[in-house]
DRENDO-1510 file (C-alpha; in Angstrom, 1 decimal, always signed):
<recs>
REC; n; res; u; v; w
REC; 1; MET; +8.2; -5.5; +2.7 .
REC; 2; SER; +5.4; -5.7; +5.3 .
REC; 3; PHE; +6.0; -4.7; +8.8 .
REC; 4; VAL; +2.8; -6.2; +10.1 .
REC; 5; SER; +1.5; -9.5; +8.5 .
REC; 6; VAL; -1.7; -11.1; +9.6 .
REC; 7; SER; -2.5; -14.4; +7.9 .
REC; 8; ASN; -5.7; -16.5; +7.9 .
REC; 9; LEU; -7.0; -15.0; +11.2 .
REC; 10; CYS; -10.1; -16.7; +12.5 .
REC; 11; LYS; -12.1; -16.0; +15.6 .
REC; 12; GLN; -15.3; -17.3; +17.0 .
REC; 13; PHE; -17.3; -16.3; +20.1 .
REC; 14; GLY; -19.5; -19.2; +20.9 .
REC; 15; ARG; -21.4; -20.1; +17.7 .
REC; 16; GLU; -20.7; -16.7; +16.1 .
REC; 17; THR; -17.9; -16.4; +13.6 .
REC; 18; VAL; -16.3; -12.9; +13.9 .
REC; 19; LEU; -13.2; -13.3; +11.7 .
REC; 20; ARG; -13.2; -15.5; +8.6 .
REC; 21; GLY; -9.6; -16.2; +7.5 .
REC; 22; LEU; -8.6; -12.5; +7.5 .
REC; 23; ASP; -5.3; -11.5; +5.7 .
REC; 24; LEU; -3.8; -8.1; +6.3 .
REC; 25; GLU; -0.5; -6.4; +5.5 .
REC; 26; VAL; +0.8; -3.1; +6.9 .
REC; 27; ALA; +4.0; -1.4; +5.7 .
REC; 28; SER; +6.5; +0.3; +8.0 .
REC; 29; GLY; +5.4; +3.9; +8.7 .
REC; 30; GLU; +2.0; +3.3; +7.2 .
REC; 31; ILE; -1.4; +4.3; +8.8 .
REC; 32; VAL; -4.0; +1.7; +7.9 .
REC; 33; ALA; -7.7; +2.3; +8.9 .
REC; 34; LEU; -10.0; -0.6; +9.5 .
REC; 35; LEU; -13.5; +0.7; +8.6 .
REC; 36; GLY; -16.8; -1.1; +8.7 .
REC; 37; PRO; -20.2; -1.4; +10.5 .
REC; 38; SER; -20.5; -2.5; +14.1 .
REC; 39; GLY; -19.9; -6.2; +14.4 .
REC; 40; CYS; -17.8; -6.6; +11.3 .
REC; 41; GLY; -14.7; -7.7; +13.3 .
REC; 42; LYS; -12.5; -4.7; +13.1 .
REC; 43; THR; -12.0; -4.3; +16.9 .
REC; 44; THR; -11.5; -8.1; +17.3 .
REC; 45; THR; -8.8; -7.9; +14.7 .
REC; 46; LEU; -7.1; -5.2; +16.7 .
REC; 47; ARG; -7.4; -7.1; +19.9 .
REC; 48; CYS; -5.9; -10.2; +18.4 .
REC; 49; ILE; -2.9; -8.2; +17.1 .
REC; 50; ALA; -2.5; -6.7; +20.6 .
REC; 51; GLY; -2.7; -10.1; +22.3 .
REC; 52; LEU; -5.9; -9.2; +24.2 .
REC; 53; GLU; -7.8; -11.9; +22.3 .
REC; 54; GLN; -6.5; -15.3; +21.3 .
REC; 55; PRO; -7.5; -16.2; +17.7 .
REC; 56; ASP; -8.8; -19.7; +17.0 .
REC; 57; SER; -6.3; -20.0; +14.1 .
REC; 58; GLY; -3.9; -17.8; +12.2 .
REC; 59; ARG; -0.5; -16.1; +12.3 .
REC; 60; ILE; +0.5; -12.6; +13.3 .
REC; 61; VAL; +4.0; -11.2; +12.7 .
REC; 62; VAL; +5.1; -7.7; +13.7 .
REC; 63; GLY; +8.5; -6.6; +12.5 .
REC; 64; ASP; +10.7; -9.8; +12.6 .
REC; 65; ARG; +8.8; -11.3; +15.6 .
REC; 66; VAL; +6.1; -13.9; +15.4 .
REC; 67; MET; +3.5; -12.8; +17.9 .
REC; 68; CYS; +1.0; -15.5; +17.3 .
REC; 69; ASP; +1.1; -18.8; +15.3 .
REC; 70; ILE; -1.7; -21.0; +16.6 .
REC; 71; ALA; -0.6; -24.0; +14.5 .
REC; 72; ALA; +2.9; -23.8; +15.9 .
REC; 73; GLY; +1.8; -23.1; +19.5 .
REC; 74; ILE; +3.2; -19.6; +19.6 .
REC; 75; LEU; +1.3; -16.9; +21.6 .
REC; 76; VAL; +3.4; -14.0; +22.9 .
REC; 77; PRO; +1.7; -12.3; +26.0 .
REC; 78; PRO; +0.5; -8.8; +25.3 .
REC; 79; GLU; +2.9; -7.1; +27.7 .
REC; 80; GLN; +5.8; -8.6; +25.7 .
REC; 81; ARG; +4.7; -7.4; +22.3 .
REC; 82; ALA; +6.0; -3.8; +22.5 .
REC; 83; ILE; +2.7; -2.7; +21.0 .
REC; 84; GLY; +0.9; +0.5; +22.1 .
REC; 85; MET; -2.8; +0.8; +22.2 .
REC; 86; MET; -5.2; +3.7; +22.5 .
REC; 87; PHE; -8.8; +2.9; +23.6 .
REC; 88; GLN; -12.1; +4.6; +22.9 .
REC; 89; SER; -12.4; +5.7; +26.6 .
REC; 90; TYR; -8.8; +7.0; +26.9 .
REC; 91; ALA; -8.4; +4.9; +30.1 .
REC; 92; VAL; -6.6; +7.6; +31.9 .
REC; 93; TRP; -6.5; +7.2; +35.7 .
REC; 94; PRO; -8.3; +10.1; +37.5 .
REC; 95; HIS; -6.2; +9.8; +40.7 .
REC; 96; LEU; -2.9; +10.1; +38.9 .
REC; 97; SER; -1.4; +13.3; +37.4 .
REC; 98; VAL; -0.6; +13.6; +33.7 .
REC; 99; PHE; +3.0; +12.8; +34.4 .
REC; 100; GLU; +2.1; +9.7; +36.5 .
REC; 101; ASN; -0.4; +8.5; +33.9 .
REC; 102; VAL; +2.3; +8.5; +31.2 .
REC; 103; ALA; +4.9; +7.1; +33.5 .
REC; 104; TYR; +2.8; +4.2; +34.7 .
REC; 105; GLY; +3.7; +1.7; +32.0 .
REC; 106; LEU; +7.4; +2.6; +32.3 .
REC; 107; ARG; +7.3; +1.9; +36.0 .
REC; 108; VAL; +5.7; -1.5; +35.4 .
REC; 109; LYS; +8.6; -2.2; +33.0 .
REC; 110; GLY; +11.0; -1.4; +35.9 .
REC; 111; LEU; +12.9; +1.5; +34.3 .
REC; 112; ARG; +15.0; +3.8; +36.5 .
REC; 113; GLU; +13.5; +7.1; +37.6 .
REC; 114; ALA; +15.9; +9.1; +35.4 .
REC; 115; GLU; +14.9; +7.2; +32.3 .
REC; 116; ILE; +11.2; +7.5; +33.2 .
REC; 117; ALA; +11.4; +11.2; +33.6 .
REC; 118; ALA; +13.3; +11.6; +30.3 .
REC; 119; GLN; +10.8; +9.5; +28.4 .
REC; 120; VAL; +7.7; +11.0; +29.9 .
REC; 121; GLU; +9.0; +14.5; +29.2 .
REC; 122; GLN; +9.8; +13.6; +25.6 .
REC; 123; ALA; +6.3; +12.0; +25.1 .
REC; 124; LEU; +4.5; +15.0; +26.7 .
REC; 125; THR; +6.5; +17.4; +24.6 .
REC; 126; THR; +5.6; +15.5; +21.5 .
REC; 127; VAL; +1.9; +15.8; +22.1 .
REC; 128; GLY; +2.2; +19.4; +23.4 .
REC; 129; LEU; +1.3; +18.7; +27.0 .
REC; 130; ASN; +4.6; +19.2; +28.9 .
REC; 131; HIS; +3.2; +22.3; +30.6 .
REC; 132; LEU; +0.4; +20.3; +32.1 .
REC; 133; ALA; +2.4; +17.5; +33.6 .
REC; 134; SER; +1.3; +18.2; +37.2 .
REC; 135; ARG; -2.4; +18.5; +36.3 .
REC; 136; TYR; -5.1; +15.8; +36.9 .
REC; 137; PRO; -7.4; +14.4; +34.2 .
REC; 138; SER; -10.5; +16.0; +35.7 .
REC; 139; THR; -9.0; +19.4; +34.9 .
REC; 140; LEU; -8.3; +18.6; +31.3 .
REC; 141; SER; -10.5; +18.9; +28.2 .
REC; 142; GLY; -11.5; +15.8; +26.2 .
REC; 143; GLY; -8.8; +16.6; +23.6 .
REC; 144; GLN; -6.2; +17.0; +26.2 .
REC; 145; GLN; -7.1; +13.6; +27.8 .
REC; 146; GLN; -6.9; +12.0; +24.4 .
REC; 147; ARG; -3.4; +13.4; +24.0 .
REC; 148; VAL; -2.4; +12.0; +27.5 .
REC; 149; ALA; -3.5; +8.6; +26.3 .
REC; 150; LEU; -1.4; +9.0; +23.2 .
REC; 151; ALA; +1.6; +10.2; +25.1 .
REC; 152; ARG; +1.3; +7.1; +27.4 .
REC; 153; SER; +1.2; +4.9; +24.3 .
REC; 154; LEU; +4.2; +6.6; +22.7 .
REC; 155; ALA; +6.4; +6.8; +25.9 .
REC; 156; ALA; +7.3; +3.1; +25.8 .
REC; 157; GLY; +8.5; +3.4; +22.2 .
REC; 158; PRO; +6.0; +1.0; +20.6 .
REC; 159; THR; +6.9; -0.8; +17.4 .
REC; 160; LEU; +3.2; -0.6; +16.4 .
REC; 161; LEU; +0.4; +1.7; +17.6 .
REC; 162; LEU; -3.2; +0.4; +17.7 .
REC; 163; MET; -6.0; +2.9; +18.0 .
REC; 164; ASP; -9.6; +1.8; +18.7 .
REC; 165; GLU; -12.1; +4.7; +18.1 .
REC; 166; PRO; -9.8; +7.2; +20.0 .
REC; 167; LEU; -11.7; +10.2; +18.8 .
REC; 168; SER; -15.3; +9.0; +19.2 .
REC; 169; ASN; -15.9; +10.8; +22.6 .
REC; 170; LEU; -14.9; +14.2; +21.2 .
REC; 171; ASP; -17.4; +16.8; +19.9 .
REC; 172; LEU; -17.5; +17.4; +16.1 .
REC; 173; LYS; -15.2; +20.5; +15.9 .
REC; 174; LEU; -12.6; +19.1; +18.2 .
REC; 175; ARG; -12.7; +15.7; +16.5 .
REC; 176; GLU; -12.1; +17.4; +13.1 .
REC; 177; ARG; -9.0; +19.2; +14.5 .
REC; 178; MET; -7.7; +16.3; +16.4 .
REC; 179; ARG; -7.7; +13.8; +13.6 .
REC; 180; LEU; -5.6; +16.2; +11.5 .
REC; 181; GLU; -3.2; +16.8; +14.4 .
REC; 182; LEU; -3.0; +13.0; +15.1 .
REC; 183; ARG; -2.2; +12.1; +11.5 .
REC; 184; ASP; +0.5; +14.9; +11.3 .
REC; 185; LEU; +2.1; +13.7; +14.5 .
REC; 186; LEU; +2.2; +10.0; +13.5 .
REC; 187; LYS; +3.7; +10.9; +10.2 .
REC; 188; GLU; +6.3; +13.1; +11.8 .
REC; 189; LEU; +7.3; +10.2; +14.1 .
REC; 190; GLY; +7.2; +7.7; +11.3 .
REC; 191; GLN; +4.9; +5.6; +13.5 .
REC; 192; THR; +3.3; +2.4; +12.0 .
REC; 193; ALA; -0.4; +2.5; +13.1 .
REC; 194; ILE; -3.7; +0.6; +12.7 .
REC; 195; TYR; -6.7; +2.8; +13.3 .
REC; 196; VAL; -10.2; +1.2; +13.9 .
REC; 197; THR; -13.3; +3.3; +13.3 .
REC; 198; HIS; -16.8; +3.2; +11.9 .
REC; 199; ASP; -16.6; +7.0; +11.1 .
REC; 200; GLN; -15.9; +7.4; +7.4 .
REC; 201; ALA; -14.4; +10.9; +7.8 .
REC; 202; ASP; -11.9; +9.8; +10.4 .
REC; 203; ALA; -10.8; +6.9; +8.1 .
REC; 204; MET; -10.6; +9.1; +5.0 .
REC; 205; VAL; -8.5; +11.7; +6.8 .
REC; 206; MET; -6.2; +9.4; +8.8 .
REC; 207; ALA; -5.4; +6.5; +6.5 .
REC; 208; ASP; -2.8; +6.0; +3.9 .
REC; 209; ARG; -4.7; +2.9; +3.1 .
REC; 210; LEU; -8.3; +1.9; +3.8 .
REC; 211; VAL; -9.4; -1.6; +4.7 .
REC; 212; LEU; -13.2; -1.9; +4.4 .
REC; 213; MET; -14.5; -4.8; +6.5 .
REC; 214; ASN; -17.8; -6.6; +6.4 .
REC; 215; GLU; -19.0; -9.7; +8.3 .
REC; 216; GLY; -15.5; -10.7; +9.4 .
REC; 217; GLU; -13.9; -10.4; +5.9 .
REC; 218; ILE; -12.1; -7.7; +4.0 .
REC; 219; ALA; -14.4; -6.3; +1.3 .
REC; 220; GLU; -12.1; -3.7; -0.2 .
REC; 221; VAL; -8.6; -2.4; +0.2 .
REC; 222; GLY; -6.9; +0.7; -1.3 .
REC; 223; ALA; -6.1; +4.4; -0.9 .
REC; 224; PRO; -9.2; +6.2; +0.4 .
REC; 225; ARG; -9.7; +8.1; -2.8 .
REC; 226; ASP; -9.5; +4.9; -4.9 .
REC; 227; VAL; -11.9; +3.0; -2.7 .
REC; 228; TYR; -14.4; +5.9; -2.7 .
REC; 229; ASN; -14.3; +6.8; -6.4 .
REC; 230; HIS; -13.8; +3.2; -7.8 .
REC; 231; PRO; -15.5; +0.8; -5.4 .
REC; 232; LYS; -15.4; -2.9; -6.5 .
REC; 233; THR; -18.4; -4.1; -4.5 .
REC; 234; ALA; -22.0; -2.9; -3.9 .
REC; 235; PHE; -21.2; -3.0; -0.1 .
REC; 236; GLY; -18.2; -0.7; -0.6 .
REC; 237; SER; -20.1; +1.7; -2.7 .
REC; 238; ASP; -23.1; +1.8; -0.4 .
REC; 239; PHE; -21.3; +1.9; +3.0 .
REC; 240; LEU; -18.7; +4.5; +2.1 .
REC; 241; GLY; -20.6; +7.7; +1.4 .
REC; 242; SER; -23.9; +7.7; -0.5 .
REC; 243; THR; -24.6; +5.9; -3.8 .
REC; 244; ASN; -27.1; +4.9; -6.4 .
REC; 245; LEU; -27.2; +1.2; -7.3 .
REC; 246; LEU; -28.6; +0.4; -10.7 .
REC; 247; ASP; -29.5; -3.2; -11.7 .
REC; 248; PHE; -29.6; -3.7; -15.4 .
REC; 249; ASN; -31.6; -6.4; -17.1 .
REC; 250; ALA; -29.0; -7.0; -19.8 .
REC; 251; MET; -26.0; -5.4; -21.4 .
REC; 252; GLN; -25.7; -4.4; -25.1 .
REC; 253; ASP; -22.5; -3.8; -27.0 .
REC; 254; ASP; -22.6; -2.2; -30.5 .
REC; 255; GLY; -18.9; -2.5; -30.9 .
REC; 256; ALA; -18.1; +1.1; -30.0 .
REC; 257; ARG; -20.3; +1.6; -26.9 .
REC; 258; ILE; -21.6; -0.5; -24.0 .
REC; 259; PHE; -25.2; +0.0; -22.7 .
REC; 260; GLY; -27.1; -1.3; -19.8 .
REC; 261; CYS; -30.8; -1.9; -20.1 .
REC; 262; LEU; -33.0; -0.8; -17.2 .
REC; 263; ALA; -36.3; -2.4; -16.2 .
REC; 264; GLN; -38.1; +0.8; -17.6 .
REC; 265; GLY; -36.6; -0.1; -21.0 .
REC; 266; ARG; -34.2; +2.9; -20.8 .
REC; 267; LEU; -30.6; +2.4; -22.0 .
REC; 268; LEU; -27.7; +3.9; -20.1 .
REC; 269; GLN; -24.2; +4.0; -21.6 .
REC; 270; VAL; -21.4; +2.7; -19.4 .
REC; 271; ALA; -17.6; +3.0; -19.9 .
REC; 272; LYS; -16.8; -0.6; -19.2 .
REC; 273; SER; -18.3; -4.0; -18.5 .
REC; 274; ALA; -17.1; -6.4; -15.8 .
REC; 275; GLY; -19.5; -9.1; -16.8 .
REC; 276; GLY; -22.1; -8.2; -14.2 .
REC; 277; LEU; -25.4; -6.3; -14.3 .
REC; 278; ARG; -25.0; -4.1; -11.2 .
REC; 279; TYR; -23.6; -0.6; -11.5 .
REC; 280; ALA; -23.2; +2.3; -9.0 .
REC; 281; ILE; -22.9; +6.1; -9.3 .
REC; 282; ARG; -22.4; +8.6; -6.5 .
REC; 283; PRO; -24.8; +11.5; -6.1 .
REC; 284; GLU; -22.1; +14.1; -6.6 .
REC; 285; HIS; -21.1; +12.5; -10.0 .
REC; 286; ILE; -24.6; +13.1; -11.4 .
REC; 287; ALA; -24.9; +16.6; -13.1 .
REC; 288; VAL; -28.2; +18.3; -12.4 .
REC; 289; GLY; -29.9; +21.4; -13.8 .
REC; 290; ARG; -33.2; +22.9; -14.9 .
REC; 291; GLU; -32.2; +22.4; -18.5 .
REC; 292; SER; -29.9; +20.1; -20.5 .
REC; 293; LEU; -26.5; +21.4; -21.4 .
REC; 294; PRO; -24.9; +20.9; -24.9 .
REC; 295; GLN; -22.0; +18.9; -23.4 .
REC; 296; TRP; -24.3; +16.3; -22.0 .
REC; 297; GLN; -24.1; +13.9; -24.8 .
REC; 298; ALA; -25.3; +10.6; -23.2 .
REC; 299; ASN; -27.5; +9.4; -20.3 .
REC; 300; VAL; -29.7; +12.5; -20.1 .
REC; 301; LEU; -32.8; +11.9; -17.9 .
REC; 302; LYS; -35.7; +14.1; -17.1 .
REC; 303; GLY; -37.4; +13.9; -13.7 .
REC; 304; SER; -38.9; +15.9; -10.8 .
REC; 305; VAL; -37.8; +16.5; -7.2 .
REC; 306; HIS; -39.4; +13.9; -4.9 .
REC; 307; LYS; -37.5; +15.0; -1.7 .
REC; 308; ALA; -35.0; +17.7; -0.7 .
REC; 309; VAL; -32.6; +17.7; +2.2 .
REC; 310; PHE; -30.5; +20.8; +3.1 .
REC; 311; LEU; -27.2; +20.1; +4.9 .
REC; 312; GLY; -25.6; +23.6; +4.8 .
REC; 313; ASN; -22.7; +23.2; +2.3 .
REC; 314; VAL; -24.6; +20.8; +0.1 .
REC; 315; SER; -28.2; +19.7; -0.6 .
REC; 316; TYR; -29.4; +16.2; -1.5 .
REC; 317; TYR; -32.3; +15.7; -3.8 .
REC; 318; LYS; -34.2; +12.4; -4.6 .
REC; 319; VAL; -35.3; +12.7; -8.2 .
REC; 320; ASP; -38.1; +10.6; -9.7 .
REC; 321; CYS; -37.2; +9.9; -13.3 .
REC; 322; ASP; -40.3; +8.1; -14.5 .
REC; 323; GLY; -40.1; +5.5; -11.7 .
REC; 324; LEU; -36.3; +5.5; -11.4 .
REC; 325; MET; -35.3; +7.1; -8.1 .
REC; 326; LEU; -31.9; +8.8; -8.1 .
REC; 327; LEU; -30.1; +10.6; -5.3 .
REC; 328; VAL; -28.2; +13.7; -6.6 .
REC; 329; GLN; -26.1; +16.3; -4.8 .
REC; 330; GLY; -26.4; +20.1; -5.4 .
REC; 331; GLN; -24.3; +22.9; -4.0 .
REC; 332; SER; -25.4; +26.3; -5.0 .
REC; 333; GLU; -28.7; +25.2; -6.4 .
REC; 334; ASP; -32.0; +25.5; -4.5 .
REC; 335; PHE; -34.6; +23.1; -5.9 .
REC; 336; ALA; -38.0; +22.5; -4.3 .
REC; 337; VAL; -40.2; +19.4; -4.2 .
REC; 338; GLY; -42.0; +19.1; -7.5 .
REC; 339; ASP; -39.4; +21.1; -9.6 .
REC; 340; PRO; -38.7; +19.6; -13.0 .
REC; 341; LEU; -35.0; +18.7; -13.4 .
REC; 342; VAL; -32.6; +17.3; -16.0 .
REC; 343; LEU; -29.9; +14.8; -14.9 .
REC; 344; HIS; -26.8; +13.7; -16.7 .
REC; 345; LEU; -25.1; +10.4; -15.7 .
REC; 346; PRO; -21.6; +10.5; -17.1 .
REC; 347; PRO; -20.7; +7.0; -18.5 .
REC; 348; ASP; -17.2; +7.1; -16.9 .
REC; 349; TRP; -18.8; +7.4; -13.4 .
REC; 350; LEU; -21.1; +4.4; -13.8 .
REC; 351; GLN; -19.0; +1.8; -11.9 .
REC; 352; PRO; -19.5; -1.9; -12.2 .
REC; 353; VAL; -19.8; -3.5; -8.7 .
REC; 354; LEU; -20.2; -7.0; -7.4 .
</recs>
């Protein structure tokens, strides 16, 4: 049973169509990440759910409340939706203490001081900032300010938490730590959340389910591992991580095996056919060495290093296999430009994509 249901959501800004009949379901306690390039509609989707944008058509249900149904003339104001939202800029007020930042929304709701104090203390304790209640934002680190924004969102007891790039202003090391802490906290609270980002690592770590968006539509949906390892579209394969896209001229089936024919006349065995001619394989799924190994039974190609890029824990090599350029990943190997190499493309990792 879905806790959040978005149906046929459409939104235009002038002549530009930003959302094209988007459908989205989120289960109770689930963290869903909307991932995609800039301009794909992920933040607009979030703002429509929050009530900060009015869609041109569509229906939004949170829990058992219809928040928006354009056809029926229903549009609940954002302040009445009981939805919390974290913004990219944190939006903490510099002239208010940590306590008052978190208490602000509760005061607007007209709660009694005793209730405000109790809820603020609980929220600050949850995010580990109760000892900094009297401090001001200018004296806090970026990670601490981000947790103030989270405490403010949680203090009002939201039924749904929306997060729009909340970690993008943090440095890399802090960001890596905070996304783990944020996921652990949301899971501990059982909080239903939708997380918007264009950062693939944030999405992969945070999400129970990944929603990959492109040009106002959903391109792929699934667990992060499934979407990464078994993409259904060329866009999904290319946007999420690195990939090699192979366009075959024709497919051949000898009854026991399926082959794709490349422009160079080379045949590559694939595990399955989806009726199309485009396949993808990720760099880390291609085995690479200076010599062929006995277990490499099919799809063994010879080539030479065209370009090498060192990234610390891994290296990437662009290998020229008689005109077929393939990107491969190495870990302990150290190959130089011009080195002859042998590649093995396992048939099971050649994925058909649309």
